[in-house]
N, C-alpha and C positions, 0 to 999 in steps of 0.2 A: 629334771630334778625342780621342785618349785621355789627350794628355800635356798637362797644365797647364800646364808651362813653355811648349811650343809656341801653347798656347791664349791665355795672357798678351800674348804678344810680339807674333803675330799681329794679334791684338786693337788691342792697344796702337798697331801701327806703320800698319794700315787704318784707325784713328782719326786720327792724326797725319797721314800722306796724304790723307786726304780734306780735313782740316782745311788743309792745306796748299792743295792743289787749289782750294777754296773760296775761299780766301784769295788766290791767286795770282790767280784769274780774276777776281775783286772788285778786285786791283789791278791788273789787266792793262786792263781796262775803264776804272777810275780812271784812269789813267796815260794809256792813251789820249784821253780824254778832255781831260785837261790838256795834252796834246801837243797835239792838235787847239786850244785854245785859245790854247797858244802860238805854233803856227804862225800861227796868224787875225792874232794881233797883230802878227807879224811882216810879215803883208801889210799892216796898217794902216801899220805907219810905210813898206814900199814903195811903198805907194799916196802919201802923204805927200811921199816924195822925188821919183815920177815926177812926179807934178803941178806939179814946181817946176823941170823942164827948160826949156830955152830951147827951144822947139819950131821958131826960126827958125833954128837952126843947122843945116847940111846932116847933120851927123854923127848929128842925135836922129832921123833917117830909118831908120838900120839898125843900134839899139844890140844890144851882145850882154850878156845877166847871166845865160848859163848856158842849160844844155840844160833843167833845171828849173823856169825863172821864165820868163814873159810879162807882156808890157803893151801897150796900146793907150792913144793920146792921140785924142781925139772933138773935133771942135767941130762940133757940130750931127752932119749926118750925114756929114762929112768927115774922114778918116782924116787927122791932122797927125803924128801920130808912132808908132811903133812898134817893138817889137823884132825881132831878127832872124829868129826862129821862129814869130810872131805870123801869123795868117792877115789877108785882107783885110779879110773880114767883120768885123761886132764879135764879141768873145767872147764876151758875154752882151749881153740886152737893157739898155735904159738903165733899170736900176731899180738905186738906192741899195741894198747888204747883199751878203750871201755867197750864194751858189749855184754848182753844178756846170756843166761843159761839156767837152766833148768835142774833140780837134782834135789833128792831128800824130800819130794814133792813139794816144793816151796820154789819159786820166781825169783833169781839172783841177780844181783849187778856186779858185771867181773870186770876186773882190770890185771893186765898182764904186764909185765913188764922184764925186761932182758938183761941181767948183769952182765956186761962184756967181760970185767976183772976177773969174774968168779965163773964163767962161761955157763951160767944157771939161767931158769925161767921161773920167774915167780908169778903165781897166780893168787889174787886174793879174791874173795867174793862177799856180798853183802846181803842178807834179803829185803826185797825193794816193799813189801807189806811192813815191816817194821819201818822203815826209814820213810815211810806213806803214812804211816799211822801216828808217828812221830810230828810228820808237816802238818798235818791237818790237824793236830791239837794244836800246835803252834798259832797257826792259822785263825783257827775258830776262836781260838781265844783272845785273837784282835778283833774277828765278828762280831760275838757273841754281843758286846758294849752296844755296839751297833743295834743289832736286834731288839735289843730289853729296851734301849731309849727311845724307838719306836711309839710306845704309848705314852711316853711324859714327853716328848715331841707332841704329838698329838694332842695333850691335855693342853700343853703350852700355845700351840695353835688356837683351838679352840678359845681360849680366853683370848690371845690378841686379837682373833676375829670378832669376837663378841664384843669385846672395848670399840673396835672400829667401826662396828655396824651401830653401835649406841646411840649416834645423829642421827640415823635413820629410823631406829626404834621410834626415838622423841618425838621426830616429824609425825611418823605414823599414828603414835598418840595424839598428839595434838591435833590431828586430823580427824580421829575417831571420836574426840572428845567434843569437837566443834557440835553447836547446838544448832538443829534444824534453820534458826533464823539466825545463827552469828556470821557473818560476813566480813567481818572482821579480817586485816592481814594477817597472815603466820609470823610470829616474834622467834626468832630463836638466838641467842646469844652463842649457844656452846656449837655451833654447826661449821662444818667443814668446806672447804674451797668445794670440793666436788660437787656438796649439795646448796650451795647458793644459787647457782643456776637452776636449780629444781625447785626451791622455795620463790625464786622469784617467778620463776613461771607458775608459781600455784596461784600467789600473789596475785599476779595479772589476771590470770583467769577469773579469779575471787571477784576482781575487781569489773570484771566486763558482767560478769552475772551478776553481780549487785547492781549495777546499772541498769542492765537487761530488765532484771526485777522490779525496781524501783521505777523506772520508765514504764514498765506494764500495768504495775499499782497506779501509778499516777494519771496513765491514759484510763483506767477502768474508771478511777474514782471522778475523775475530772469532765470524763464523759458522761456519766452517769449521774453528779448533780446538776451539770450544765445544762443537759437535756431534760430533766426532770421537772424544773420549772415552766419551761415552755409546753410541755406534754400535758401540765396542769392548765394548764390556760386554754390549752386546744381544746381539751376532753370540755371545759366548763361553756368555749364557745361553741362546742358541737351540741350542747347540751340547750343551748338557746335555741341554735337552729332548728333543733329538733321540731321547739313550740310555732313555729313561723313556716316550715315546708310542710311538705308530704314524706313521713319518716320509711313509708313503705317503697318509695324508690328504691330501685336497684345500687342506685349511685351512692346513694346516702348510706345504704347497709355495708358496702366495700370502704369508705371513709370511716365507716364507723370499728369496722375490723381491724383498718390498717393501724388506728390510731391505738385500739388493743392490743395489738402484736407489738407496736413499737414502744408503749409500756411496758408492754412485759419484757419485751427486752431488755431496758433500761434495768428493771428490777432484777433481772437473770443479774446483768451485769454488775451490780451494787453487790449482791448476794456472793457473788464469787470473788470480790474485793474483800468484803467483809470476814470471810471464813478462811482467815489465815493462821498460822501457828503461834504468832504473838497474840490474836484473837481467843484461839482456842486455849493457850496457857493460862490466861487470865481467867476465863470465864467458866472452866472445867469445873464439874458436880454430879452428884449422884443424882441421875435420875430414872425413874421409871418408864423403862422402855414403851411398856404395852400401854401406859397411862397416856401419855405423850402424842403416839401413833393414834391412839382412840381420840383425842385432841383435835389430832390433825385433821381425823377421817371428817370430826360434826364438823368443822369448818369449811369442806371441801364437799359437804354432802349436798350441795344445792347443784353440784355440777353434774354429780351422779345421779342426780334425781331429775335432773334437766335431760339429761340422755336414757331414761328409764333403764339404767343398769342396777343390777341387784349387787351389791358388796357386803362382804361378811368379815367381819374381824374375829378371829383364833387367837385363842392362848393366855398367859398368866401375868400378874404383875413379876417384872423381872427386871431389877437393878445397872448400869453399868455407867461408868464414869465416862461423862462427856460434854460435850459445849450445848448448852439447849439450844441456841438460834443455829447454830450450825445444824444439829440433830433436826429440828424442826424443817430445817429446809432439806434437808435429806428426804425425809418422809414426805415432807410436799410434794416436792419435785418427781418422788417415784410413785404416788397417788395421782398425781396431774397427768405424768406420761400414760398411765393405767387407761384414765379417763379418756384421753384425746385418743389413744391406738384401740380402743376397744369399742368395737361397733354398737349401735343403737340395743337396749334391751341386753346387754351381755353380762357377763359373769365376772365378778373380779373378786379373790380372797387373800386376806392379808393375815398374818398370821405371824406370833413372837414364840419362839420354840426353844424350851432350854435343851443344851448340847453338853451338859457339864460342864467343862470350863468354857463355852463360845454361848453366845446367842443368837438366834438366826434371825433377822425380821425378812420376812418374803411377803412379795406380792406378785401374783401371779393373776393371770385374765384368758379369756379364752378369743382373745383376738385374733389378729391373720398371723403373728408370732413374727421370728427372726431368724431368717438363713442364716445357716452354720457360718457361712464366709462373713457375716454382716456383725456376729456378737463380738469381735474382737475391737470392731471399729465403733461401735454406737456410744463410745465416752470419748470420742472423737471431740476436739469443738468446731461446732456448726455441724455435725457429721447429722445427718436428717435420712433415717429408713425408711425406703420405698415403699408403698404397699403394694403386697403382693396379690390384691384381688382387681388392682389396677384403679381402685376410688381415688380420689382426690386426697392429697398429701395433708394432714394434719396439720394446723395451725401451730407455731412454734419458732425457737430462734436456733436449735439445735445446742444451746448451753446447758439443759436441763442435767442429762446424764452426766456432761461434765462434770457438772456442783455435786452431783452425789457420788462419782470417784473421789472427787479432791477431798470432800469433808469424808470418807470412810477412810481415806490415806492419814488424815488429821486424827483420827481415833483409832489408826493401827488396825483398822479392818477389812476384812476381804469381802470382794465384790465379785458374784456370781452370774453368770446370764444362763439359765436355762430354758430346756421347754417346759410346758405348763403340765398339771396334770389332766387338763382339760384335753377335747379331742386335739384342738390346737391353740395356739396361743404360747405365752411368754412365761418366765418367772424372773424377777429377779431378786439373787438372796443377796443379804449384807449380812458377814458373821462380826460379830462385836466380842470382843474379852469381856466376859462377867465379870462383875465388881467382888472380889475376894472378901 
């Protein structure tokens, strides 16, 4: 059972019902024994009364005591008096004490008594079914309030348990209402002793998480800013060097590629740092997804032209709520990823499609594609897919798709990696919520 409230209430009710059942059973058995003793004492009194009857009177031959009582008076083997419903045979053997007998279609409790002064046997009988009915009615009247009280007890238990769990609900509500960027400690003035340790543990975890995130953001920001300045100076020196030496030398090309890759890494780190929930909340606005995709494609078109790649944009203007810089970074990384991993002369198709409640941004190519085993890992930091055809790995730092996933999460969008509609290649699909 997943609900603590239902578990507590059902467990307590089950325990109470079991306890009441055992108590009622014990009470029933005890009451029945007490009732038997009471009825047997009444039979003793009845036997004394019957023994004092004047058997010489004619009326004593056919006395009526009711259908549930019967008696006989015997003098040796001669019946000298009896009730109207008593048989002519002895109700019981002439042995003093209590027994059971069957006559007149019923089960009877009998008591035999010998009167020494009068030299006579007195046998009285009482129907057992009537005495049991009377005893059970008494017992049920005492048990019935317990049975009727179970729903009331259940309601009271529900109220008490709900009240006892209220601090837990307040804690759950406080955690649920926390913003994505709210890492402040949880304060609860009405917490219970049992929840103090839980709140303390949660606050400790929040503090550790805050320190880790702050350290990570600070490292990314510091590293990007500290490296940007020397990288700019290095590129200037590299440009000056190109005017003094032969730029066709292989060493110079390797040096230039290394500097470009380092600068790209720094820009990606800076982009990853800037695309935070705080920045997103401040800069969210209505944006034409098709228009901003078209702008990014135009700015990156020289890269596609250099590799003689064919690129096509399909779709219509559709508005979404987004952070402009973060969305530009997402689209730029998707287009750059397609450009890097698609062979020279390859085909790339970018589409913006209205799916009703969602808008799909799709970037697909006819490159080597991504194996199914690697599709779930391409968004991991610094993870890079190996080429399926044995070609050299495309330049990059392994952060582009990580940033795509991060920006998609900021926009509460879904990211899926699928096979391309071409004979080979892959398709990256981002599903945004359409502006209402």
